[in-house]
C-alpha positions as CSV (number, residue, x, y, z in Angstrom):
1,X,43.9,-110.4,155.5
2,X,41.7,-107.8,153.1
3,X,39.5,-110.3,151.7
4,X,38.7,-111.8,155.3
5,X,37.5,-108.2,156.6
6,X,35.6,-108.1,153.1
7,X,33.5,-111.2,153.5
8,X,33.1,-110.1,157.1
9,X,31.3,-106.8,156.4
10,X,29.5,-108.5,153.9
11,X,28.1,-111.5,156.1
12,X,27.1,-108.3,158.6
13,X,25.2,-106.8,156.6
14,X,23.7,-109.6,154.9
15,X,23.0,-110.8,158.5
16,X,21.1,-107.7,159.4
17,X,19.2,-107.9,156.4
18,X,17.9,-111.6,157.2
19,X,16.7,-110.6,160.2
20,X,13.9,-108.5,159.0
21,X,12.8,-111.1,156.4
22,X,10.9,-113.5,158.3
23,X,8.1,-111.1,159.7
24,X,7.7,-109.5,155.8
25,X,8.2,-112.8,154.6
26,X,5.1,-114.3,156.3
27,X,2.8,-111.0,155.3
28,X,4.1,-111.8,151.8
29,X,3.0,-115.4,152.1
30,X,-0.5,-114.1,152.8
31,X,-2.8,-111.3,151.9
32,X,-0.5,-108.2,150.5
33,X,-0.2,-105.8,153.6
34,X,-2.5,-102.6,154.0
35,X,0.3,-100.4,152.5
36,X,0.5,-102.4,149.4
37,X,-3.5,-102.0,149.0
38,X,-2.7,-98.3,148.3
39,X,-0.7,-96.4,145.7
40,X,3.1,-97.8,145.0
41,X,4.9,-95.3,147.6
42,X,8.1,-95.8,145.2
43,X,6.0,-93.9,142.7
44,X,4.8,-90.4,142.9
45,X,6.4,-89.2,146.2
46,X,9.6,-90.7,145.3
47,X,12.5,-90.4,148.0
48,X,15.5,-88.3,146.8
49,X,18.2,-91.6,147.5
50,X,16.0,-93.5,144.9
51,X,16.3,-91.0,141.7
52,X,19.5,-91.7,141.2
53,X,18.5,-95.3,140.7
54,X,16.4,-94.2,137.6
55,X,12.9,-93.8,139.5
56,X,12.4,-89.8,139.0
57,X,9.2,-89.4,136.5
58,X,9.5,-93.1,135.1
59,X,5.9,-93.7,136.1
60,X,4.2,-90.0,134.9
61,X,6.6,-88.8,132.3
62,X,4.6,-90.0,128.9
63,X,0.8,-89.7,128.2
64,X,-1.2,-93.3,128.7
65,X,-3.7,-93.5,126.3
66,X,-7.5,-93.9,127.0
67,X,-7.5,-97.3,126.0
68,X,-4.7,-98.6,127.8
69,X,-6.0,-96.7,130.9
70,X,-9.5,-98.6,130.4
71,X,-7.5,-102.0,129.9
72,X,-5.9,-101.4,132.8
73,X,-9.2,-100.4,135.1
74,X,-10.8,-103.7,133.8
75,X,-7.6,-106.1,135.0
76,X,-8.5,-109.0,137.6
77,X,-7.4,-106.4,140.6
78,X,-9.6,-103.9,139.5
79,X,-6.9,-101.1,140.4
80,X,-7.3,-97.8,138.8
81,X,-4.4,-96.5,137.0
82,X,-1.5,-95.4,139.2
83,X,-0.6,-92.4,137.3
84,X,-1.9,-89.9,135.0
85,X,-4.6,-90.7,132.3
86,X,-4.0,-87.7,130.2
87,X,-5.7,-88.1,127.0
88,X,-3.9,-88.6,123.5
89,X,-5.7,-85.6,121.9
90,X,-3.3,-83.3,123.4
91,X,-0.6,-81.5,121.6
92,X,2.4,-84.0,120.7
93,X,4.2,-82.4,118.6
94,X,8.0,-82.0,119.0
95,X,8.2,-78.9,120.5
96,X,5.2,-80.3,123.3
97,X,6.5,-83.6,124.2
98,X,8.4,-84.6,126.8
99,X,10.0,-87.2,125.7
100,X,11.7,-86.8,122.2
101,X,10.3,-90.1,120.7
102,X,6.9,-89.7,121.9
103,X,4.9,-92.6,123.0
104,X,5.7,-94.6,120.1
105,X,2.4,-94.8,118.8
106,X,1.1,-96.2,122.4
107,X,3.3,-99.0,122.3
108,X,5.2,-97.2,124.9
109,X,2.3,-96.9,127.2
110,X,1.5,-100.3,126.7
111,X,4.6,-101.1,127.6
112,X,4.8,-99.5,130.9
113,X,1.6,-101.0,131.8
114,X,2.7,-104.1,131.3
115,X,5.7,-103.8,133.9
116,X,8.4,-102.3,132.0
117,X,9.3,-98.3,131.9
118,X,12.0,-96.8,130.0
119,X,13.7,-94.4,130.3
120,X,16.6,-92.5,128.2
121,X,18.7,-89.4,127.3
122,X,21.6,-88.3,125.0
123,X,23.8,-85.5,126.2
124,X,26.6,-84.2,124.3
125,X,29.4,-81.7,125.3
126,X,30.9,-79.2,123.4
127,X,33.6,-77.5,125.1
128,X,37.0,-76.0,124.9
129,X,39.8,-75.4,128.1
130,X,42.4,-72.3,127.9
131,X,45.4,-72.7,129.7
132,X,45.9,-75.8,131.6
133,X,48.3,-78.6,131.0
134,X,50.8,-77.2,128.8
135,X,52.7,-79.1,125.9
136,X,55.0,-80.8,124.9
137,X,53.0,-83.7,127.7
138,X,55.9,-86.2,128.4
139,X,55.2,-89.9,127.0
140,X,54.1,-91.6,130.2
141,X,51.3,-88.5,130.4
142,X,50.0,-88.6,127.1
143,X,49.5,-92.3,127.2
144,X,47.0,-91.4,130.1
145,X,45.3,-89.5,127.8
146,X,46.4,-85.9,128.3
147,X,46.8,-84.1,125.6
148,X,47.5,-80.5,126.8
149,X,45.6,-77.3,127.1
150,X,44.2,-74.9,124.5
151,X,42.1,-77.9,123.6
152,X,38.3,-78.0,121.9
153,X,36.6,-81.4,122.2
154,X,33.3,-83.0,121.2
155,X,32.0,-85.9,123.6
156,X,28.7,-87.8,123.4
157,X,26.7,-90.0,125.8
158,X,24.2,-92.1,126.2
159,X,21.9,-93.7,128.9
160,X,19.0,-96.1,128.9
161,X,17.3,-97.3,132.0
162,X,14.9,-99.9,131.8
163,X,12.5,-100.1,135.0
164,X,11.2,-103.6,135.6
165,X,8.0,-104.1,138.1
166,X,8.8,-107.4,138.9
167,X,5.5,-108.2,141.3
168,X,3.8,-108.0,137.2
169,X,6.3,-110.9,136.6
170,X,5.6,-113.0,139.6
171,X,8.3,-111.3,141.9
172,X,7.4,-109.9,145.1
173,X,5.4,-107.1,146.3
174,X,6.8,-104.0,145.0
175,X,9.6,-105.3,143.9
176,X,11.9,-103.4,141.0
177,X,14.8,-104.5,138.5
178,X,16.5,-101.4,137.0
179,X,18.9,-102.2,134.0
180,X,20.9,-99.8,132.1
181,X,22.9,-99.3,129.3
182,X,25.2,-96.7,128.7
183,X,27.5,-95.8,125.8
184,X,30.4,-93.3,125.2
185,X,31.9,-92.1,122.1
186,X,34.3,-88.8,120.9
187,X,37.2,-87.4,123.1
188,X,36.3,-89.8,127.1
189,X,36.4,-87.0,129.4
190,X,36.8,-83.9,126.8
191,X,38.7,-81.8,128.0
192,X,38.7,-82.7,131.6
193,X,42.3,-84.3,131.4
194,X,43.6,-81.0,129.9
195,X,43.0,-78.6,132.9
196,X,45.4,-80.4,135.2
197,X,42.7,-81.4,137.8
198,X,41.7,-84.6,139.6
199,X,38.2,-84.0,139.8
200,X,36.7,-84.2,136.1
201,X,35.3,-80.4,135.0
202,X,33.6,-82.6,132.6
203,X,31.9,-85.5,134.4
204,X,29.7,-87.1,133.1
205,X,32.2,-87.4,129.8
206,X,34.2,-90.2,131.9
207,X,31.1,-92.4,132.3
208,X,31.3,-94.8,131.9
209,X,35.1,-95.5,132.0
210,X,36.0,-96.2,128.4
211,X,38.9,-94.4,127.7
212,X,38.7,-95.7,124.0
213,X,35.3,-94.1,123.9
214,X,33.8,-96.5,121.1
215,X,30.5,-96.1,121.9
216,X,30.2,-99.8,122.9
217,X,27.2,-100.5,125.0
218,X,28.4,-101.0,129.0
219,X,25.9,-102.4,131.5
220,X,26.2,-99.7,134.1
221,X,22.8,-100.6,136.6
222,X,21.9,-104.8,137.2
223,X,20.3,-104.0,140.3
224,X,17.6,-105.4,142.1
225,X,15.5,-103.0,144.8
226,X,13.2,-105.0,147.2
227,X,11.1,-103.2,149.7
228,X,10.7,-105.8,152.9
229,X,8.7,-103.0,154.5
230,X,8.0,-99.0,154.2
231,X,11.0,-98.7,156.7
232,X,13.8,-101.4,155.0
233,X,14.8,-101.4,151.2
234,X,17.5,-103.6,150.4
235,X,19.4,-103.2,147.0
236,X,21.7,-105.8,145.4
237,X,23.3,-105.8,142.1
238,X,26.0,-103.9,140.3
239,X,24.9,-100.3,140.8
240,X,25.9,-96.9,139.1
241,X,27.2,-95.1,142.1
242,X,27.2,-91.5,140.6
243,X,23.7,-89.4,141.9
244,X,23.4,-91.8,144.5
245,X,26.1,-91.0,147.3
246,X,26.3,-87.2,149.1
247,X,23.3,-86.1,146.7
248,X,21.0,-82.8,147.7
249,X,18.5,-80.6,145.4
250,X,20.9,-78.1,144.0
251,X,24.4,-79.5,143.5
252,X,23.6,-83.2,142.8
253,X,23.3,-85.5,140.1
254,X,25.7,-87.0,137.7
255,X,26.7,-84.1,135.4
256,X,24.2,-84.3,133.0
257,X,21.6,-82.0,134.4
258,X,23.0,-79.1,137.2
259,X,26.5,-78.9,137.8
260,X,29.1,-80.5,135.1
261,X,32.2,-80.4,137.8
262,X,32.7,-83.2,139.8
263,X,33.8,-81.2,142.6
264,X,30.3,-79.7,142.9
265,X,28.3,-82.8,142.1
266,X,29.4,-84.6,145.1
267,X,32.1,-84.4,147.2
268,X,35.5,-84.2,145.5
269,X,37.4,-86.6,148.0
270,X,35.3,-89.6,146.7
271,X,37.8,-89.1,143.8
272,X,39.5,-91.6,143.3
273,X,38.5,-93.9,146.2
274,X,34.8,-94.3,144.9
275,X,34.4,-96.3,141.4
276,X,31.6,-95.1,139.0
277,X,30.1,-98.8,138.7
278,X,30.6,-101.5,141.1
279,X,28.7,-104.9,142.7
280,X,26.8,-103.4,146.2
281,X,24.8,-105.0,148.9
282,X,22.8,-102.1,150.8
283,X,19.9,-101.3,152.5
284,X,18.0,-97.6,153.0
285,X,15.8,-97.3,155.8
286,X,13.2,-93.9,155.0
287,X,11.8,-92.4,158.0
288,X,9.9,-89.7,158.4
289,X,12.4,-87.1,159.5
290,X,14.9,-88.4,156.5
291,X,16.7,-91.5,155.6
292,X,19.3,-94.1,156.8
293,X,21.8,-96.1,154.4
294,X,24.3,-98.5,154.8
295,X,25.8,-100.3,151.7
296,X,28.7,-102.8,151.3
297,X,30.3,-102.0,147.7
298,X,33.1,-103.9,145.9
299,X,36.4,-102.3,145.5
300,X,37.0,-102.8,141.9
301,X,35.3,-100.4,138.8
302,X,33.5,-102.4,136.8
303,X,32.1,-100.5,134.2
304,X,33.5,-102.6,131.4
305,X,32.3,-106.0,133.1
306,X,28.8,-107.5,132.3
307,X,28.3,-110.3,134.6
308,X,31.5,-111.4,135.9
309,X,30.3,-112.3,139.5
310,X,33.6,-114.5,139.8
311,X,36.1,-112.4,141.7
312,X,33.5,-110.1,143.4
313,X,35.6,-108.4,146.7
314,X,38.7,-110.0,145.3
315,X,40.6,-106.6,145.6
316,X,39.0,-106.0,148.8
317,X,35.6,-103.9,150.1
318,X,34.6,-100.4,151.0
319,X,31.2,-99.6,153.1
320,X,29.4,-96.6,152.8
321,X,26.7,-94.9,155.1
322,X,24.3,-91.8,155.2
323,X,21.9,-90.5,157.6
324,X,20.0,-87.7,156.2
325,X,17.5,-85.3,158.3
326,X,14.7,-83.3,156.5
327,X,14.5,-79.8,157.8
328,X,12.0,-77.2,157.1
329,X,13.4,-73.7,158.5
330,X,11.9,-70.8,157.9
331,X,9.1,-73.2,156.2
332,X,10.9,-73.8,153.7
333,X,12.2,-77.4,152.8
334,X,16.1,-78.4,153.3
335,X,18.2,-81.3,154.1
336,X,21.4,-82.1,156.1
337,X,23.4,-85.4,155.6
338,X,26.1,-86.7,157.5
339,X,28.6,-89.8,156.2
340,X,31.1,-91.8,155.9
341,X,33.1,-94.1,153.4
342,X,35.9,-96.8,154.3
343,X,38.2,-98.7,151.7
344,X,39.6,-101.9,153.0
345,X,41.9,-102.0,150.0
346,X,46.0,-101.7,149.6
347,X,46.5,-98.2,147.9
348,X,49.8,-96.6,146.9
349,X,51.3,-94.7,149.9
350,X,52.0,-91.0,148.6
351,X,55.4,-90.9,150.1
352,X,56.7,-93.3,147.1
353,X,58.9,-95.0,149.6
354,X,60.6,-98.1,148.0
355,X,60.7,-101.2,149.7
356,X,64.4,-103.0,150.0
357,X,64.8,-106.2,147.9
358,X,63.5,-108.9,147.6
359,X,60.3,-108.2,146.8
360,X,57.7,-110.5,148.0
361,X,56.0,-112.0,144.7
362,X,58.0,-113.2,142.6
363,X,61.2,-113.7,144.3
364,X,62.8,-114.8,141.5
365,X,62.4,-111.8,139.2
366,X,61.2,-108.8,141.4
367,X,60.5,-106.7,138.2
368,X,60.3,-102.8,138.6
369,X,60.9,-101.5,142.3
370,X,57.6,-101.6,144.5
371,X,56.6,-99.2,147.1
372,X,54.7,-98.9,150.4
373,X,51.4,-99.2,150.6
374,X,48.3,-98.0,152.7
375,X,46.0,-101.3,153.7
376,X,42.9,-98.5,154.1
377,X,41.7,-95.3,153.8
378,X,38.4,-93.4,155.0
379,X,36.4,-90.1,153.8
380,X,34.0,-88.2,156.9
381,X,31.9,-85.8,154.7
382,X,28.7,-83.4,155.7
383,X,26.3,-81.6,153.1
384,X,23.2,-79.5,153.2
385,X,20.6,-77.7,151.0
386,X,18.1,-75.1,151.8
387,X,15.6,-73.4,150.1
388,X,15.5,-69.5,150.3
389,X,12.7,-68.6,147.8
390,X,10.3,-70.8,146.9
391,X,7.4,-70.0,144.1
392,X,4.7,-71.7,145.6
393,X,3.3,-75.1,146.9
394,X,5.2,-78.4,146.3
395,X,3.4,-80.0,143.0
396,X,2.3,-83.5,142.8
397,X,5.0,-85.3,143.1
398,X,6.3,-83.4,146.4
399,X,8.8,-81.1,144.4
400,X,9.1,-77.5,145.2
401,X,10.1,-75.1,142.6
402,X,12.4,-72.3,144.0
403,X,16.3,-71.5,144.8
404,X,18.6,-72.1,147.6
405,X,21.7,-72.7,148.9
406,X,24.2,-75.6,149.5
407,X,27.7,-76.5,151.2
408,X,29.7,-79.5,151.3
409,X,32.6,-80.3,153.3
410,X,34.9,-83.4,154.2
411,X,38.3,-85.1,155.7
412,X,40.3,-87.8,154.2
413,X,42.6,-90.5,156.1
414,X,43.2,-88.0,159.7
415,X,43.4,-85.0,157.3
416,X,46.6,-86.2,155.8
417,X,45.1,-87.1,152.2
418,X,47.2,-90.0,152.3
419,X,46.9,-92.3,150.2
420,X,43.4,-90.3,148.9
421,X,45.3,-87.7,147.2
422,X,43.2,-84.9,148.8
423,X,42.9,-84.0,152.4
424,X,40.1,-82.1,152.9
425,X,37.4,-80.3,151.1
426,X,34.8,-77.1,151.5
427,X,32.1,-76.0,148.7
428,X,29.1,-73.9,148.7
429,X,26.9,-71.8,146.4
430,X,23.6,-71.2,145.2
431,X,21.1,-72.9,142.9
432,X,17.5,-74.2,141.6
433,X,14.7,-73.0,139.3
434,X,15.3,-69.8,137.3
435,X,14.3,-66.7,139.2
436,X,13.1,-65.2,136.1
437,X,9.2,-64.9,136.0
438,X,9.1,-65.6,132.3
439,X,10.8,-68.9,132.8
440,X,9.2,-70.0,135.9
441,X,7.7,-73.2,135.6
442,X,9.3,-74.1,132.5
443,X,12.2,-76.5,134.1
444,X,15.2,-74.3,133.8
445,X,17.7,-74.4,136.7
446,X,20.9,-72.6,137.3
447,X,23.8,-72.8,139.7
448,X,26.9,-70.9,141.1
449,X,29.2,-72.7,143.1
450,X,32.9,-72.7,144.6
451,X,35.3,-75.7,145.9
452,X,38.3,-75.7,147.6
453,X,40.2,-79.3,148.1
454,X,43.2,-79.0,150.0
455,X,46.0,-81.3,148.7
456,X,47.9,-84.1,150.8
457,X,50.3,-83.1,153.1
458,X,52.4,-86.5,152.9
459,X,53.1,-86.5,148.8
460,X,57.0,-87.6,148.6
461,X,59.8,-86.5,146.7
462,X,59.0,-88.3,143.1
463,X,55.3,-87.1,143.1
464,X,56.1,-83.5,143.8
465,X,59.0,-83.4,141.2
466,X,56.6,-85.0,138.8
467,X,53.0,-83.4,139.4
468,X,54.0,-80.2,141.8
469,X,50.6,-81.0,143.7
470,X,49.1,-78.2,145.4
471,X,45.5,-77.1,147.1
472,X,42.9,-77.1,143.7
473,X,39.9,-74.6,143.4
474,X,37.1,-74.3,141.1
475,X,34.2,-71.8,140.4
476,X,31.7,-72.7,138.0
477,X,28.4,-71.6,136.6
478,X,26.1,-72.8,134.7
479,X,22.1,-71.9,133.0
480,X,20.4,-74.9,132.0
481,X,17.7,-73.5,129.7
482,X,15.1,-75.6,128.5
483,X,14.4,-75.1,124.5
484,X,11.7,-77.7,124.6
485,X,10.2,-80.1,127.4
486,X,12.6,-82.7,126.0
487,X,15.7,-80.8,125.1
488,X,17.8,-78.7,127.1
489,X,21.1,-76.5,126.5
490,X,23.3,-75.7,129.1
491,X,25.9,-72.9,128.8
492,X,28.7,-73.5,131.1
493,X,32.0,-71.9,132.1
494,X,34.5,-72.8,135.2
495,X,37.6,-71.7,136.1
496,X,40.0,-74.4,137.4
497,X,42.9,-74.1,139.5
498,X,43.8,-78.1,139.4
499,X,45.7,-80.1,142.1
500,X,48.6,-81.1,139.3
501,X,49.9,-77.5,139.1
502,X,53.2,-79.3,137.6
503,X,51.6,-79.8,134.8
504,X,50.8,-76.5,134.2
505,X,53.2,-74.7,135.6
506,X,51.1,-73.1,138.1
507,X,48.7,-71.9,135.7
508,X,45.3,-72.2,135.9
509,X,42.6,-73.3,133.3
510,X,39.4,-71.8,132.1
511,X,36.8,-74.3,130.9
512,X,33.8,-73.4,128.9
513,X,31.1,-74.7,126.3
514,X,27.9,-76.0,126.4
515,X,25.8,-79.4,127.4
516,X,22.7,-80.4,124.9
517,X,20.7,-82.6,126.9
518,X,18.0,-84.5,124.9
519,X,15.3,-86.6,127.0
520,X,14.6,-90.2,124.7
């Protein structure tokens, strides 16, 4: 039944997309449409929902040598460069360059002009936790990587994005292909598992899902993004979800550039419902007032998979939708979005009700006791952000410098949280660019946020005894300081009252440390 519903959802989305293909395909067969003769609308004014895929700054983050620019102007199409043509005579020292590795003696620019843009970063986390899970930790929990509170850990994470313009290799106009490799080393999760929280306080330290953390590169993006028109863009392939869903200006991303705690990066009800990396088929429809998105996702996390497509949707499927409306209240930009996530997968019922033997599979060897499951789960969420103070007009990329307020809310599974662990949530705070005059225009950011997460009301006696679930709270403050255009140092402090109160004897945790981010 689950697989049938999954295939039905996928078929409906593919049919909806197919209905738009013929008219657009006829245009592709002839001349390029009028909008395609202008600057690529995916470059320059990049929509917020695409930045999570790696589009942000990939076409204008490095100097384009004059030689490369002249070569581009002499191309058969006669099209001038779409991005800046800054001279290589500008300062290119380590203190000035916005990519630590520079332009690779011109090879980076030539590669970009040829249709392959590279963007990489290395993020390192130095964090300690006071309080949290009380030692000694039971063997069953130690096997999950929980070591007890009062720890200091180091974790490193690197991400390498390769954005390919397929139209330069004979593909359809405006077609993009994104390949992302990530690896992680040190302590997977950093101190996240020692706080007693379900939502990781150092979220990017759990990406990709690789508990061994041996530094082996993982393929987290292998996705095609194909505009069929200016108002209809299709995405197909393996996709890294953090930074794409429920994003906003002041509390978004993936934990490497703004807040670190997952509860303030996206809606905390997504944990553990939404995988970090999985296969998706989706469509996004940009509008003058915002955008509409609809995606069908494989239910299995595929962080450690490479090209294992034979079992897609074998465990079930998820459907994710979101509508975003851009606003301009008080002559300052903002946005409001609402969406939902439906998961058609058998999950553990939190009551932990034993099933009577004999168990369905296998009848001759029932093995350990089996428990009641729930066939589906859902989340409904809302979020907004609103600038309060702006420091000037938007820049050439449509980015506004300033600071403002943000908020999120959501409910899961009829506000019972079964099988989601969490029933409802509200959060809010302030954030944005530094308000210090001496640091304006330098890329500094700050944030102060609070999140309250209501625990499920249907935990049974077994989880009540083992984990003592309770409502969770998070308070986080950070300041991201730009040491150079390519290097950022972020002091961060958090107060965490985790859902797993039984592991902490009701104590809270203080998480504090530094994040060091280097753009390659």
